[in-house]
N, C-alpha and C positions, 0 to 999 in steps of 0.2 A: 201666148200673150193675150189671146182673146178668150181664154178659158175662165172658169169660175170655180168657186168652192162654196160649200154650205157652212155658214158660221152663225151660231145661235139661231138656227132654224131659218135663216135667210140666205138666198143666193147672193154672193158677193164676187164681182169680177176682180181679176188681178189688178186692173187699173184702179178700181175703187179702193182695194186693199193698199196699194202702193201710196195713193194720195192720202188716205186716212192715216197710215203710219207716218208718213213724212209730216203731215199737218200736226199730228199729236206730238211729234218731236220738234215742233216749231220751225220746220224747214219750209221754205216757200216753194221748193222745187222737188219733184220726184222723177226719177229715171226708172223706166220699166224696160228691161231688156232680157233677152235670152241669148244674146250675142249673135244671133242671126238677124234679129230686128231690134230697133232702138226707138223709144218714144220718150218725149219730155213733157211733163205736166206741171202746171202751176197749181199749188195745193189749196189756195184760199177760195175754192169753188165747191159747190155741192155735188156737181156731176162731172165725171171725167171729160165728157165732150166739151164742157165749158172751159176746161183748163188745158186742153191739148195744144201745146206750143209747136212741137215738131211731130207731125202726123205719124210718119214711120220712115225709118231709114233701114233698108235691108243691108246685110253685110256686103253684097255686091256693089252697093253705092257708097260705102265708107270713104273711098278715095275721092270720088266725084263730088260728094257732099261734105267734104272735110270742114268747110266753113260752118255748116250747121252743127257738126259735132264739136267744133271749137267753142261753141256757145256754152258748153258745160265744162270747159277747161278751168283750171285754177285761176289762170290769168283773167279770163272772162268774168268769173265770179268776183274776184278781188277788185277789178276795175269797175264793176257794176254794169258791164255791157249786157249781161243777161237780164237785168232789170228792165231793159227797153222792151222785152217780150212779155212783161207782166200783163196779165189779164185783169178784167174788172172783178174785184173780190165779191163773192156772193155769200161768204160766211165769215164770221169773226175769227180772230186768233183763238187757239185752243184754250188759253187761260180765261178769256172772256166767256166762251161757251161753257166751260166747266163751272165758273162762278154762277152764271145764269141758271144752269141746270141744278146746281147745288141749292141756290136760294129758292127756286121753284119747288124742288123736292122737299126742302125744309118746311115751306109754307103748307104744302099738301099733307105732309106727315103730321105737322102740328095741328092742323084743323081736324084731321081724322082722329088723332089721339084725344083731342079735346071733346069731339063729338061723342066718341065711344067711352070716354072715361070722365064724365063731368065732375066727379068728386075730387080729382087731382088738383093740386095747387099749380100755380103758374111755373114755379121752379121745377116741379115734377114734369110738367108738359115739356119745358125746355130741355131738361136733362134726358128725358126719354127720347125725344126727337134727335138730340145730338148723338146719343149712344147708337141709335139705329143707323144714322148717317155714317158715323165713324166705322161701324161694322160693314156697311155696304161698300164703302171706299176701300176698306181693307180687303174684302173678298174680291172686288174687281182688280185690285192691285195684284193679289195672288193669282188670279186668272191670267192677267197680262204676263206674269212671270212663269206661267205654266206649272205653278205649284199645285193648283187644283184645276179641274176641268172647267171649261168655259160655260158649261151648262148650269153651274152652281146656282145662279140667281134666277134664271129664267125657266128652268125645268122643274115643275112641281114634284116634290117627293124624292129629289136626288139624294142618294146616300153614298158616303165614301166607300171605297172597296174594302171588303173584310180582309183581315190578316195582313194589311199593308203597313 
């Protein structure tokens, strides 16, 4: 549970991955477990240490710490009892972050296209920018679904496998 993996050239811990995945699915909570140990994280934080709600429960403690485990029961979630453990949010919901990134990317792309292609019309600037963004979103969506490798956008010169 304390391990990591390399993703897009960066080291990502299992806790970071669990939080990122839950956050992208609009879930406020992430459970990280290998069934020998159990941790609960709040996902609207930037770093796992900020969102750690249940430090760690080992399988030997499951009975003695049953009240802590009950925190993730259906009843606890439905009644809102789990919400009393909510941490101070240090990042916005995924929809807001996506929109912010999209608008910022659009602005940067538009300015770059305008700077490097001064003869284009405003409609051409807008259409070119939108087409690039649409394609980038499509590629990232394919990466998320493992249709294409995750290196597609960040690795220069990536080529699809031959004969596939």
